[in-house]
C-alpha positions in Angstrom: 0.0 -0.2 0.0 1.3 3.3 -0.9 1.1 6.2 1.4 -0.1 9.6 -0.3 -0.6 12.8 1.3 -3.4 14.3 -0.2 -4.2 18.4 -0.1 -0.5 19.3 0.6 -0.1 22.7 2.0 2.8 24.9 2.5 5.9 25.8 0.3 8.9 23.7 -1.0 12.2 24.4 0.0 13.0 25.6 -3.6 10.0 27.9 -3.6 11.0 29.3 -0.2 14.8 29.8 -1.8 13.8 31.7 -4.8 11.2 33.9 -2.8 14.4 34.8 -0.7 16.5 35.5 -3.7 13.8 37.6 -5.3 13.4 39.6 -2.0 17.2 39.7 -1.4 17.7 41.4 -5.1 14.8 43.6 -4.3 16.5 45.0 -1.2 19.8 45.5 -2.7 18.2 47.8 -5.3 16.9 49.9 -2.8 20.1 49.9 -0.6 21.8 51.2 -3.6 19.0 53.7 -4.3 19.7 54.9 -1.0 23.3 55.3 -1.5 22.8 57.2 -4.4 20.3 59.4 -2.7 23.0 60.2 0.3 25.4 61.1 -2.5 22.7 63.4 -4.3 22.1 64.9 -0.9 25.7 65.8 0.0 26.3 67.6 -3.5 23.2 69.7 -2.8 24.4 70.8 0.6 27.9 71.5 -1.0 26.2 73.4 -3.8 23.8 75.4 -1.4 26.9 76.2 0.8 28.9 77.4 -2.4 25.9 79.5 -3.4 25.0 80.8 0.0 28.9 81.9 0.2 28.9 83.5 -3.2 26.1 85.4 -2.3 27.4 86.8 1.1 30.7 87.7 -0.6 29.0 89.4 -3.5 26.7 91.6 -1.2 29.6 92.6 1.0 31.3 93.7 -2.1 28.3 95.2 -3.5 27.9 97.1 -0.3 31.5 98.7 -0.6 31.7 102.3 -2.2 33.7 102.2 -5.4 36.5 103.6 -4.3 37.2 100.4 -1.9 40.5 98.8 -2.5 38.6 95.2 -2.8 37.0 96.8 -6.1 39.9 98.0 -8.0 40.7 97.2 -11.2 44.1 95.2 -11.0 44.3 94.7 -14.8 43.2 91.2 -14.5 40.5 90.1 -17.3 37.2 89.2 -15.7 37.7 85.6 -16.4 41.2 85.6 -14.9 41.9 82.5 -12.7 38.8 80.7 -13.9 39.0 76.9 -14.4 39.5 75.7 -17.8 38.5 72.3 -19.2 37.8 70.7 -15.8 41.2 71.8 -14.2 41.6 73.5 -10.9 41.3 77.4 -11.0 44.3 79.5 -10.3 43.0 82.3 -7.9 46.7 83.7 -8.0 46.0 84.7 -11.4 42.9 86.8 -10.5 42.6 90.3 -9.2 41.5 89.8 -5.7 41.1 86.7 -3.4 39.5 85.7 -0.5 42.5 86.6 1.8 41.4 90.2 1.6 38.1 89.3 3.0 38.9 86.4 5.6 41.9 85.4 7.4 42.9 82.7 4.6 42.7 82.4 0.9 40.1 79.5 1.2 37.1 79.2 3.4 35.6 76.2 5.1 31.9 76.0 4.8 29.2 74.7 7.6 29.5 71.2 5.7 33.4 71.2 5.9 34.2 71.4 2.3 36.9 73.9 1.4 35.8 77.0 -0.9 38.3 78.8 -3.0 36.8 82.5 -3.8 38.3 85.1 -5.6 37.0 88.0 -8.0 38.0 90.1 -10.9 37.0 94.0 -11.2 36.7 95.9 -14.4 36.5 99.3 -14.3 34.3 101.9 -16.5 32.3 98.5 -17.8 29.8 98.6 -19.2 29.7 102.4 -18.7 31.5 105.4 -17.2 32.0 105.5 -13.4 30.7 102.1 -13.4 32.3 98.4 -12.4 31.5 95.4 -13.7 32.3 92.3 -10.6 32.9 88.7 -11.5 32.9 86.4 -8.6 34.3 82.8 -8.4 33.6 80.2 -5.8 35.0 76.8 -6.7 34.9 73.3 -4.4 35.7 69.7 -4.9 33.1 67.2 -4.4 34.3 63.5 -4.1 31.7 62.1 -6.4 31.3 65.2 -8.8 34.4 66.6 -9.1 35.2 70.4 -9.4 32.1 72.4 -8.7 31.8 76.3 -9.2 29.7 79.2 -8.5 30.4 82.1 -10.8 28.4 85.5 -10.3 28.7 89.0 -12.4 27.2 92.2 -11.2 27.5 95.5 -12.4 28.1 98.4 -9.7 27.9 102.0 -10.1 27.0 103.6 -13.5 24.3 106.3 -14.5 22.9 107.0 -11.0 26.3 108.0 -9.8 
């Protein structure tokens, strides 16, 4: 006589292993998405700090009288010191550096990143008795490389 079990209920070992494999692949995908989101968040924080730093320096410079030594035309082109083709910027080529406003040539942000700040001034541009100011803020992120914020503003002009 043969023993047969009727109406078997439950899962076989192969079904359980297959389900665990599918669950593992899904959890790995979710963890990779989480790692990507954390990297993007770090990049966004750095960019926010860089823009805030650029805005702070720009507002400081805009609040100065045109006769300030920080707004003198040193003869450097507006783009002097700028990074070219992804290479590091050369602040020494710029007309003015962060050390004229801060104790050092670089500034550490609230996120621990080091920001390189410099600017150039062109006198009588775009009109007489005006200054064109171009500000550069550079920093490096581990996953996105060299980042920058460049702001240009015109100071003075017709209303003087």
